[in-house]
N, C-alpha and C positions, 0 to 999 in steps of 0.2 A: 618278771619274766613276760608278763603280758605286753609291757611297753617294748621290751626287746623284740618280741615276736612281731609286734605290729610294725616296728621300725624295719625289721628284716623284710617283712612282707611288702612294705612300701618301697624299700630299696630294690627288691626283686621286681616290683611292678614298674619301676621307673626305667629299668634297663632296656626292655624291649621297646618302650615308648621312645627312648632317645635314639635307638638304632633304626626304628622303622621310619620310612620316608613319609613326610607330611603330605597331605593332599595337594598343597600348593606346588610342591616340587614335582609330584606326579603329573599335575596339570601342565606345568611348564615343559616337562619332557614330552608330554603327549602333543603339545603344540609345536615343539621343535623337531620332533622325529620326522615328519614328512619333508622337512627341509634338508635333512642330512644327505640324501642322495644327490641333491643339487649342489650342496656345498662340497661334497667329495668330488663330484664331476668338475666343478669349477677349479678346485685345487689341482686336480690331475691335468686339466687342459691348459690352465694359465700359469699356475705357480711353479710347477715342476719344470716346464720349459724355460721359464725365466731363471730358475736356479741353475739349470744347465747352461744357459747363455752367460750367466754371471761367472760360472766356473771357466768356460771357454775363453772369456774376455781376459783372463790372466795368463793365457798361453800364446806363444808365437806359433800359430797353426795355419798352415797353408794346405788346402785340400789336395793340391797337386803333389805335395810331398808329405804324406801323412806320417812317415817315420821320422821326420825331422822336427816334429813339434817339441817345444820345450817351455818350461815355466818362465815367464818374464815379469811377473808382478804387475805393476801399474804402468809399464812401458807403453802398452796399447792405448791407455787413456791419455798419457802425455803426448803420444803421437796424434791422437784425435784432436787435442787442444792446440797443438803447435803446427800441424801440417797446413800449409797455405790453402790447399784445395778444400780440406775439411773445414777450416775456419771460414772460408768463403761460403760454403754450403750452410754453415750456422747463420751467417749474416743474411743469406738469401732466405732462410727459414724465418728469421725475425721480421724482415721486411715484408715478406709474403703474408705472414700471419697478421701483422699489425695493420697492413693495408686492407686486407679482406675483412677483418673484424670491424675496423672503424667505418669503412664504407658500408658494410652490411648493416651496422647499427644505425647510421644516418638514414639510409634508404628505408630500412625497416621501420624506423620511427615515423617517417613521413607516411608510409603505407598504413601503419597502425592508426595514426591520427585520421587518415581517410576512412578506414573501416570502422572507426569508432562512431562515425556519423551515420544517421539513418537515411538511406536512399534506396530507390527501387533497384533490385538486382544485386543487393549487397552480398547475399549468399553465393551467387554465381561468381562474383568478382573475387570473393574470399577463396573459393575453391580454385579458381584459375591462378591466383597468386601463390597458393600453397603448392601447386603442382610441381614446380622445379625442385623443391626439396624432396619430393617423393621419387624422383628419378634415381636409378642406379648411378653412382658417381662416374663409372667408366662410360656409361651411355651418355651422360651429360657432357663429358669431355669430348667424346666422339661427335656429338651433335655440334658443339662449338667448333671443333677442328674442321669438319667436312661441310656442314650445312652453312655455317656463318663465315669462317675464316678462309676457306679455300679461294685462292686467287683466280681460279678459272670459272667456277660455277657457284661460288659462295654468295650468300644473301647480301653481305655488306658491299662487295664489289658490284653485285647486280644493281643495288640501289644507287651506287655512284654512277654506274653506266646509264641508269634510267634518268638521273638528274642532270648529269653533265654531258651525256651523249657519247659518241665514239671517242672523243678526245679526253675523256675523264681518266684520271690516273687509276690504275688497278694495283694497289699496293699488296704486298705479301704480308699480311698482318702478323703472322707467327714469326717470320724472319725479321721483320722490322722492329716489332715491339713484343718480344717473346714473354717477358715477365708480366707485362700488362695484359697480354692475351690470357695467361693463366689466371691472373687476378680477376679479370672480368668474368670468366666462367665460374670461378668460385664465389664471387659476389652474387652473381645471378642465382646460384644454387643455395647459398646460405642466408640470403636476405629474408626468405619466408620464415626461417627458424627464428631470426631476431624479431620479425614482425609478430609472430605468435606470442612470444614472451612479453613484448611491450604492449600488445593488445590486451593481454591478461592484466597487466599492470594498469592500463587505462580504465578498464572496466571494474577495477577494484577501488577506484577513487570515491571519495565521499561527495556525492552529488549535492548534498545540502550545503556543504562548504563552498562549492563552486557557484551554486545559485546565490548564496549570500554575497560572494565577491562580485558577481555580475550586478546584483541589486545596488551595491555600493559604487557602481560605475566603473569597475575594472574592465579593461579591454581584453580581447582574445589573447593578445600577446602577453599582457600582464598575468592573465590566468595561467597561461602556459609556462611563463618564466618563474612565477613565484609559487604556484600550486602544483601544476602537473609535473614539471621537470624535477623538483625535489622529491615528489612522490615516486617517480620512475627511477630514482638513483639506484636503488637496490636491484631493480629489474635490468637496468643497463649494465650494472656490474655482473649480474648473473649471465646475461647474454654474452658479454665480452669474455668472461672466464670459460664458459662452456664452449663457445666458438673457438677460443684459443686451444683448448684441449684437443679438439678434433682437427682443426686446420694445421696445427703444428705437426700432426702426423700424416698430412695429406700426401698421397703417393700417386693416386689415379690420374689427376689432372696433369701433373708434371710428366709422368710416364707417357700418357696418351698424346698430349699436345706437342711437346718439344723433345720427348725422350731424354730429358735432363740436359740437353744441349743449350748453347747460346747463353750460358751463365744462369740457367734456371734450376740447376740441381740443388734441391734442398737436402736436409739431413736424412730423411727417410730414403730418398732416392740414392744418396751416397752410400747408405748402408746396403742397399740392393746392389749397387755397383761393386762394392768391396766384397760382398758375399758371393754373388752369382757370376760376376765377370772376372774379378781379380782373385777369387777363391781365398781371400784372406779372412778366414773364419774368426780368428781372434780379434782382428781390428774391427770387423763388422759387428761382432758381439759387443765390444766396448762402446762403439757409437750407438748401438741399439740400447744399451743400458743407460747411456746418458739421455737419450730421448725419453725413455720410460721415467727416469728420475725427474726430468723437466715436466713431463705430463702429470706426474704425481703431485709435484709442487703446485701446479696450476689447479689441479683437481681439488687439492686441500682447501685452497682459497674459495673455490666454487662451492664446496660443501658448507663452508662457514657462511657464505652469503645465503645459501638455501636455508640453513638453520635459522639465520636471523630473520628471513622472510616469514618462516613458519611461526616464529615467536611473535613477530609483529601482528600477523593475522590472528593468532590465538589471543593476544592482549586486547583486541578490539571487542 
């Protein structure tokens, strides 16, 4: 009976221990609890509107005829992928994104190599080079449209007039080269972003390895080609992916500089046209969902690159 009583007592003693939360779980909930309001706010602000957009994308819904809406399944998506204007906007988005990202990376790499050197006034130069990225996108686009591109009082034509005299040509930059005009403004704004990422990569190099290569007679070009560039590969990938995520969704420059005309309408601007001008809610929602899916795919690769960078830094 003593053994039975002790077993029963032990069994009764184990029950509340198994049901009571461990200190580790209480500590985990205590650390997560302050984040719950932010998580709930993010779900309400971002995820619920996306779910609503996803539902609307399956309907033939024109805001001018609200009673005529009907469920159409995937017809809006097929129209987005087959309509010539929409396909042209997808191609414009790809060309715009690829051009801006590649040019920003090249110019940003050159500026990062410059700032990696020690010279007088380097802090001031770094601040001036970062300034374009700190501007509001609409303000930057207005600056380029009116201060630089304007054919009557713009800076570019003013320089041409100053160099060539009264007979110098006064081109209309936006009308003659609309897509290049948008790309130039975006390259100017996003180059500092690429520069900062690549500068961080340059400053994380192993200086002893570079000094050993120079002692062995390696030239500056050989150090850059065989040591610096392989080291910057992950940072170049990160800059390209993050830049693509943002530039593929760009709306401000296209809307401000050309208003989507002259063949510059990218996919975000086409979504705006379909929703606010044609009032085609279902078609605009389908195009918006495709933009989000593309951005998620690019962002997934970006997160993998960031994770690999953290692992490499932790292994050192």
